[in-house]
Structure formats: C-alpha cells, structure tokens
GUDRENKOL-675579 format. One record per residue (C-alpha): residue number from 1; residue in one letter; chain; x, y, z. Coordinates in pm, whole numbers, plus 50000, padded with zeros to 5 digits. Layout:
(site NUM, A, A, (X, Y, Z))
...
***
This chain:
(site 1, M, A, (33341, 32600, 51268))
(site 2, S, A, (33557, 32337, 51112))
(site 3, L, A, (33431, 32213, 50748))
(site 4, V, A, (33420, 31854, 50669))
(site 5, I, A, (33437, 31691, 50369))
(site 6, R, A, (33250, 31382, 50340))
(site 7, N, A, (33223, 31268, 49995))
(site 8, D, A, (33362, 31348, 49637))
(site 9, V, A, (33073, 31574, 49560))
(site 10, E, A, (33149, 31782, 49844))
(site 11, L, A, (33513, 31776, 49750))
(site 12, L, A, (33469, 31898, 49390))
(site 13, A, A, (33212, 32183, 49590))
(site 14, A, A, (33485, 32291, 49789))
(site 15, V, A, (33737, 32296, 49536))
(site 16, D, A, (33510, 32503, 49321))
(site 17, R, A, (33448, 32750, 49631))
(site 18, A, A, (33809, 32747, 49679))
(site 19, Q, A, (33861, 32869, 49315))
(site 20, E, A, (33625, 33151, 49345))
(site 21, L, A, (33809, 33296, 49679))
(site 22, L, A, (34174, 33262, 49477))
(site 23, G, A, (34306, 33597, 49517))
(site 24, C, A, (34095, 33744, 49818))
(site 25, V, A, (34250, 33994, 50050))
(site 26, E, A, (34484, 33887, 50296))
(site 27, G, A, (34332, 33886, 50655))
(site 28, S, A, (33987, 33903, 50493))
(site 29, A, A, (33693, 33629, 50616))
(site 30, E, A, (33747, 33481, 50261))
(site 31, Q, A, (34098, 33413, 50312))
(site 32, R, A, (34004, 33228, 50648))
(site 33, E, A, (33744, 33028, 50464))
(site 34, L, A, (33995, 32957, 50180))
(site 35, E, A, (34224, 32827, 50468))
(site 36, E, A, (33969, 32645, 50613))
(site 37, I, A, (33882, 32450, 50270))
(site 38, A, A, (34222, 32379, 50207))
(site 39, E, A, (34265, 32204, 50549))
(site 40, A, A, (33923, 32017, 50476))
(site 41, V, A, (34041, 31903, 50108))
(site 42, E, A, (34391, 31771, 50282))
(site 43, Q, A, (34223, 31593, 50550))
(site 44, Y, A, (33966, 31448, 50302))
(site 45, T, A, (34256, 31344, 50069))
(site 46, Q, A, (34462, 31176, 50359))
(site 47, I, A, (34158, 30972, 50501))
(site 48, T, A, (34052, 30876, 50165))
(site 49, L, A, (34394, 30758, 50019))
(site 50, A, A, (34447, 30542, 50350))
(site 51, Q, A, (34111, 30378, 50294))
(site 52, R, A, (34207, 30314, 49951))
(site 53, H, A, (34538, 30192, 50044))
(site 54, A, A, (34378, 29980, 50307))
(site 55, A, A, (34129, 29839, 50044))
(site 56, N, A, (34394, 29770, 49808))
(site 57, D, A, (34613, 29565, 50095))
(site 58, H, A, (34310, 29371, 50180))
(site 59, T, A, (34240, 29259, 49826))
(site 60, R, A, (34588, 29151, 49813))
(site 61, S, A, (34573, 28917, 50081))
***
C-alpha cells in the first residue's frame, strides 16, 4: 500500500504521525510506515512546488 498525500491537511497529519514514529526500532513495521510517510511527503512537496512554480510563471506572462 502506498500513501498518497492530497492536500495540506493530510500533509500535517502525516508529519504529526511521522513525529510519533521517530525513534522507532529499525526493521519494524513502524520504521516502514515512517519511510512510507517520508516518501509521500517528498512526492507531495515536489508536486506542490512544481504547481506553485507553474502558477507563478503563468501570472507573470
């Protein structure tokens, strides 16, 4: 199962959950969940930044 973050509310919830998981045991289910959250946050951030950049380029034209 792959986590998908669709908006800023979900992003905040994911970050909160990641903070709860910090310090988890290596190789545990919690560590895998933390890695999944990290990947989802990275994807959401990249997409959001690209969209904002495109929107800024559009308004400058």
